[in-house]
C-alpha positions in Angstrom: -79.4 -97.9 44.6 -78.2 -96.9 48.2 -74.5 -95.8 49.1 -73.3 -96.8 52.4 -71.3 -94.5 54.6 -68.3 -96.0 54.0 -68.4 -95.2 50.2 -69.5 -91.7 51.0 -66.7 -91.2 53.2 -64.4 -92.8 50.7 -65.5 -90.4 48.1 -65.1 -87.3 50.0 -61.2 -88.8 51.1 -60.4 -89.3 47.7 -62.0 -85.8 46.6 -59.9 -84.1 49.6 -56.9 -85.7 48.1 -57.2 -84.5 44.7 -58.2 -80.8 46.1 -54.5 -80.9 48.1 -53.2 -82.2 45.2 -54.3 -79.3 42.9 -53.3 -76.7 45.6 -49.7 -78.3 46.1 -49.6 -78.3 42.3 -50.7 -74.5 41.8 -48.1 -73.4 45.0 -45.1 -75.3 43.3 -46.1 -73.8 40.0 -46.5 -70.0 41.3 -43.4 -70.6 43.6 -41.0 -71.8 41.1 -37.7 -70.1 40.3 -37.1 -68.2 37.5 -35.6 -69.7 34.1 -32.3 -67.6 33.7 -32.1 -66.8 30.1 -28.9 -65.8 28.2 -29.1 -62.7 25.5 -29.8 -64.8 22.5 -31.9 -67.1 24.4 -34.1 -63.9 25.3 -33.9 -62.6 21.8 -35.4 -66.2 20.6 -38.0 -66.3 23.2 -39.3 -63.2 22.2 -39.2 -64.3 18.6 -41.0 -67.5 20.3 -43.7 -65.9 21.4 -44.8 -63.5 18.4 -44.9 -66.8 16.4 -46.8 -68.4 18.8 -49.4 -65.7 18.9 -49.4 -65.8 14.9 -49.3 -69.8 15.0 -47.0 -69.5 12.0 -45.7 -73.0 11.0 -42.9 -71.1 9.2 -41.6 -69.3 11.5 -41.6 -71.7 13.9 -39.2 -73.8 11.8 -37.2 -70.3 11.6 -37.1 -70.3 15.4 -35.3 -74.1 15.0 -32.7 -73.4 12.8 -31.5 -70.4 14.8 -31.6 -72.7 17.8 -29.7 -75.4 15.8 -27.2 -73.0 14.7 -26.6 -71.5 18.2 -26.1 -74.7 19.6 -23.8 -75.6 16.9 -21.4 -72.8 17.4 -20.9 -73.9 20.8 -23.1 -72.1 22.9 -25.1 -75.7 23.8 -24.2 -75.1 27.3 -26.8 -72.5 27.3 -29.6 -73.6 29.2 -31.8 -71.2 27.5 -31.8 -73.7 24.8 -33.5 -76.1 26.8 -36.4 -73.8 27.8 -36.4 -72.5 24.2 -36.5 -76.2 22.8 -39.6 -77.5 25.3 -41.3 -74.4 23.9 -40.9 -75.2 20.5 -42.2 -78.5 21.1 -45.5 -77.4 22.7 -45.6 -75.4 19.6 -44.8 -78.5 17.4 -47.7 -80.3 19.0 -50.2 -77.7 17.9 -50.3 -76.5 21.4 -50.0 -72.8 20.7 -51.7 -71.3 23.5 -49.8 -73.0 26.1 -46.5 -72.5 23.9 -47.2 -68.4 23.9 -47.5 -68.8 27.6 -44.7 -70.4 28.2 -42.7 -67.7 26.2 -44.4 -65.3 28.2 -43.7 -66.7 31.5 -39.9 -67.2 30.7 -39.7 -63.6 29.3 -41.1 -61.9 32.8 -39.0 -64.3 35.0 -36.3 -62.2 33.7 -37.9 -59.0 35.2 -35.8 -58.3 38.5 -38.2 -57.3 41.0 
């Protein structure tokens, strides 16, 4: 079956749009502002990184418990909690590798260059 020139050019335009979207998403990802972590959030993130690398369900439960405790002590306004909670959710969903990478990125974001 023969394809027409218009079908071929439409598929090329579609592929071009997908390529532009991927490049744009990549630039946004690399240029995003660093996530600020409090001292407690930093400590939790270090522990979470280790737990994700070990794929430890018990460790993940302990991180959740520590996160809940710090929220109940009045530190609920700490923006670190949202960052740590999002990473915990990734790990709970079984995406240990992505959670480990997200933990690592959050820790690297704390380095002042």
